[in-house]
C-alpha positions as CSV (number, residue, x, y, z in Angstrom):
1,M,82.3,95.9,102.2
2,P,82.8,92.6,103.9
3,P,81.2,89.7,102.0
4,L,77.6,89.1,102.8
5,P,76.0,85.6,103.0
6,G,74.7,83.8,100.0
7,P,76.9,82.6,97.1
8,D,74.6,84.2,94.5
9,L,74.0,87.5,96.4
10,P,73.5,90.3,93.8
11,A,76.0,93.1,93.9
12,L,73.0,95.4,94.0
13,L,72.3,94.4,97.6
14,G,75.9,95.4,98.6
15,L,75.2,98.8,97.1
16,L,71.9,99.0,98.9
17,D,73.6,98.3,102.2
18,L,76.1,101.2,101.5
19,A,73.2,103.4,100.4
20,G,71.2,102.5,103.5
21,I,74.2,103.5,105.8
22,A,74.4,106.8,103.9
23,V,70.7,107.5,104.2
24,F,70.5,106.7,107.9
25,A,73.7,108.7,108.6
26,L,72.2,111.6,106.8
27,S,69.1,111.4,108.9
28,G,71.2,111.5,112.0
29,A,73.2,114.5,110.8
30,L,70.1,116.4,109.8
31,L,68.6,115.9,113.3
32,G,71.9,117.3,114.7
33,A,71.4,120.3,112.3
34,Q,67.8,120.7,113.5
35,L,69.1,120.8,117.1
36,R,71.6,123.5,116.1
37,Q,74.6,121.3,117.0
38,D,78.2,121.7,115.8
39,I,79.8,119.7,113.0
40,V,81.4,117.2,115.5
41,T,78.1,116.4,117.1
42,M,76.5,116.1,113.7
43,G,79.2,113.6,112.7
44,F,78.6,111.6,115.9
45,F,74.9,111.5,115.2
46,A,75.6,110.3,111.7
47,L,77.9,107.6,112.9
48,V,75.6,106.1,115.6
49,T,72.6,106.3,113.2
50,G,74.3,104.7,110.3
51,L,76.3,102.1,112.1
52,G,74.5,101.5,115.4
53,G,72.1,98.8,114.4
54,G,74.6,96.7,112.5
55,S,77.2,97.0,115.3
56,L,74.7,95.7,117.9
57,R,73.8,92.8,115.6
58,D,77.4,91.8,115.1
59,L,78.1,91.9,118.8
60,L,75.0,89.7,119.5
61,I,75.8,87.1,116.9
62,G,79.5,87.0,117.6
63,A,80.6,88.4,114.3
64,P,83.4,91.0,113.7
65,V,81.9,94.4,113.9
66,F,81.4,95.2,110.2
67,W,82.6,98.8,109.9
68,I,85.8,98.2,111.8
69,H,87.2,96.3,108.8
70,D,85.9,98.5,106.1
71,P,87.2,102.1,106.2
72,R,84.6,103.3,103.7
73,L,81.7,102.9,106.1
74,A,82.7,105.4,108.8
75,A,83.9,107.7,106.0
76,V,80.5,107.6,104.4
77,C,78.8,108.5,107.6
78,L,81.1,111.4,108.2
79,G,80.7,112.5,104.6
80,M,77.0,112.6,105.1
81,A,77.5,114.9,108.1
82,I,79.6,117.2,105.9
83,V,76.9,117.2,103.2
84,A,74.3,118.1,105.8
85,W,76.5,120.9,107.2
86,F,76.9,122.6,103.8
87,T,73.4,121.9,102.4
88,P,70.3,123.8,103.4
89,R,67.9,121.5,105.2
90,R,64.9,122.5,103.1
91,P,65.7,120.0,100.2
92,W,65.7,117.1,102.8
93,E,62.6,118.1,104.6
94,E,60.4,116.9,101.8
95,D,59.3,113.3,101.2
96,L,62.5,112.3,99.5
97,L,64.3,111.5,102.7
98,N,61.4,109.4,104.0
99,W,61.3,107.4,100.8
100,A,65.0,106.8,100.8
101,D,64.8,105.9,104.5
102,A,62.1,103.4,103.7
103,L,64.3,101.7,101.1
104,G,67.3,101.6,103.5
105,L,65.1,100.2,106.2
106,A,64.0,97.3,104.1
107,A,67.4,96.6,102.7
108,Y,69.0,96.7,106.2
109,A,66.4,94.3,107.6
110,V,67.1,91.8,104.9
111,I,70.8,92.0,105.0
112,G,70.9,91.8,108.8
113,T,68.7,88.7,108.7
114,G,70.9,87.1,106.1
115,K,74.1,87.7,108.0
116,A,72.6,86.3,111.2
117,L,71.5,83.1,109.3
118,A,75.0,82.8,107.9
119,Y,76.3,82.7,111.5
120,A,73.9,79.8,112.3
121,V,71.5,81.9,114.3
122,P,68.1,80.2,114.5
123,P,65.3,81.7,112.3
124,V,63.3,83.7,114.9
125,P,66.4,85.4,116.5
126,A,67.7,85.9,112.9
127,V,64.6,87.9,112.0
128,L,65.0,89.9,115.2
129,M,68.6,90.6,114.2
130,G,67.3,92.0,110.9
131,V,64.9,94.3,112.8
132,I,67.7,95.4,115.1
133,T,70.0,96.1,112.2
134,A,67.3,98.3,110.6
135,C,65.9,100.1,113.6
136,V,68.4,100.4,116.5
137,G,70.6,103.2,114.9
138,G,67.5,105.4,114.7
139,I,66.5,104.6,118.3
140,I,70.0,105.5,119.6
141,R,69.8,108.7,117.6
142,D,66.5,109.7,119.0
143,V,67.5,108.8,122.6
144,L,70.6,111.0,122.3
145,A,68.5,113.8,120.9
146,G,66.0,113.5,123.8
147,R,63.0,113.0,121.6
148,P,60.5,110.1,121.3
149,S,62.1,107.2,119.4
150,I,60.9,105.6,116.2
151,L,59.3,102.9,118.3
152,M,56.7,105.5,119.4
153,R,55.6,106.3,115.8
154,R,52.0,105.5,115.1
155,E,52.6,104.7,111.5
156,L,54.2,101.4,110.6
157,Y,58.0,101.4,110.8
158,V,59.3,98.5,112.8
159,T,56.6,96.4,111.3
160,A,57.9,97.1,107.8
161,A,61.4,96.0,108.9
162,A,59.9,92.8,110.5
163,L,58.1,92.0,107.3
164,A,61.2,92.3,105.2
165,A,63.3,90.3,107.6
166,T,60.7,87.5,107.9
167,L,60.3,87.1,104.2
168,A,64.1,87.0,103.8
169,C,64.3,84.3,106.4
170,L,61.5,82.2,104.9
171,S,63.0,82.5,101.4
172,Q,66.3,81.1,102.6
173,L,64.6,78.3,104.7
174,A,62.7,77.4,101.5
175,G,65.9,77.1,99.6
176,L,65.1,80.1,97.2
177,S,68.0,81.9,95.6
178,T,69.0,85.0,97.4
179,S,68.9,86.8,94.1
180,I,65.2,86.2,94.0
181,G,64.1,86.0,97.7
182,W,66.0,89.0,99.0
183,P,64.8,91.5,96.4
184,V,61.3,90.3,96.9
185,A,61.6,90.8,100.7
186,I,63.1,94.2,100.2
187,A,60.3,95.2,97.9
188,A,57.7,94.0,100.3
189,G,59.2,95.9,103.3
190,F,59.6,99.0,101.2
191,A,56.0,98.7,99.9
192,L,54.5,98.4,103.4
193,R,56.6,101.4,104.7
194,A,55.6,103.4,101.6
195,M,51.9,102.7,102.2
196,A,52.4,103.7,105.8
197,I,54.0,107.0,104.8
198,R,51.3,107.8,102.2
199,H,48.2,106.6,104.0
200,R,49.3,106.9,107.7
201,L,48.8,103.2,108.3
202,H,49.3,102.0,111.8
203,L,48.5,99.0,114.0
204,P,45.5,99.2,116.4
205,V,46.5,100.7,119.8
206,Y,45.8,99.3,123.2
207,G,42.6,100.4,125.0
208,K,40.1,103.1,124.3
209,S,40.0,106.8,124.9
210,E,37.6,108.4,127.3
211,G,35.4,109.3,124.4
212,G,35.0,105.6,123.5
213,E,37.1,105.7,120.3
214,P,40.1,103.3,119.9
């Protein structure tokens, strides 16, 4: 993978980035399987889900698009499509995929923020780049599939990415080592998403229903 910002960046985060791509790509391929698509369409879903957010981030910050220069990344996405094609969906329909997605979401948000900061993007836009990195691939996947996107989920999703991205940004602004600040940010984003999965946590919604309940 191309080097990520931070001279003391743990190698573990590079592995998390690769694992995040694989998890998101698998979710895209599984959606294609659910829609009874062929292997080519499943591969396309895997590619846009795994690489879409990071590609948009790189285009916005003026960086080389990350997967163009690392042949492993597209291969991982296509490999996940093949795994989905030959594996019954049942093992992936349990909570395992949600938990793996939660970890990938937090890691992607942190790495996206760190890369934006390394390209001299100001803090607030850098945090938004982290959220984009973590969420846009899934949004593209859902739009292509013609279903409500992750933005419409009641339970916390984008908020968990925003928390991880914000903590990563604050830790770098405070001068903390990335080997400390980034794992903490990932853990916080993952924990919030995990609580949302387990307890159906969500933000208050606008307005009230006709029955007077929020």
